[in-house]
C-alpha angles and dihedrals in degrees: 000000000000111000119231120217128240149254088010121034109245091226086070095058097090091051093045094046092047092051091047091048092052090048093052094046095049090046092052090049090053099248095142101176092045090049091052089051088050091053090052091048092048091049093049093047090051089048093048094054095045115136110195125186116256134206109238122200118246092215102124093211098048121108114209130205116269092207146028113247145068128320107241101164132038113161147117115260139160107250110207096171111052115016096006097221142089107288146165109256119206120181125196119197118207123201126198092271096058126092105262102201109111125218135202111262094208140008120262147097123299104245096180144351114216117192116189120186116219150130133312105235121148105294095223093063130086091240091053091049091054103038111025127108112269142183116201128197113203109203128194116200125217088259090056095253115146127215136161134215117194128200112210129197119225146193093293099016106085101160127065114191119196119179094181119101133192111280095024119136110227125199120214109269094016117140112253104165149317142234119225119237106355134317142127145286123207124200126202109199134181109277093240092060113127102233117217102181136066139202113295097022116143109224142181129225113252094003111059113079110226096185147308130269110229 
């Protein structure tokens, strides 16, 4: 698996360096207000691509959040695309102020990576959920349970980055990817999972416990 860098995600380097370059050039040319704007932009870009360390529970049955953000869906559904079973679906919406590095919700082996091209509607809408570009990681645990976590592009987010590859062994809380500039991650969990979050909860990747596998 390709290793991300900390404390700033390496995918952010081109954006950070470009913003810093523009700031330096405008400052040297004497465009004071533009240079100040460049400083603000550089600072925000650095902030957006931050990649802090997280404390991950050692409870072997706990499922942790794959993303920072707000819980916008908690419901039972039949998933006919990823795990092909009745599941609990939990959706986490990320805005531009959240950390955008995604983490594995549980330990296991990557059984499959499913990339689906699509549109870029707002990720917190039903249309976005149905039609947007996605990248799904299908994970099989050491007890042969199967779950999926799906990165979804959004209105502003146009780039899904997934470092995980088929056959990789992921450890709970390990970084596996990111989505640039705000979007959503959906989880499809075994239907007997004991859910520990509710709609509207603010959660953190790798730290917040979403539920427990029985």
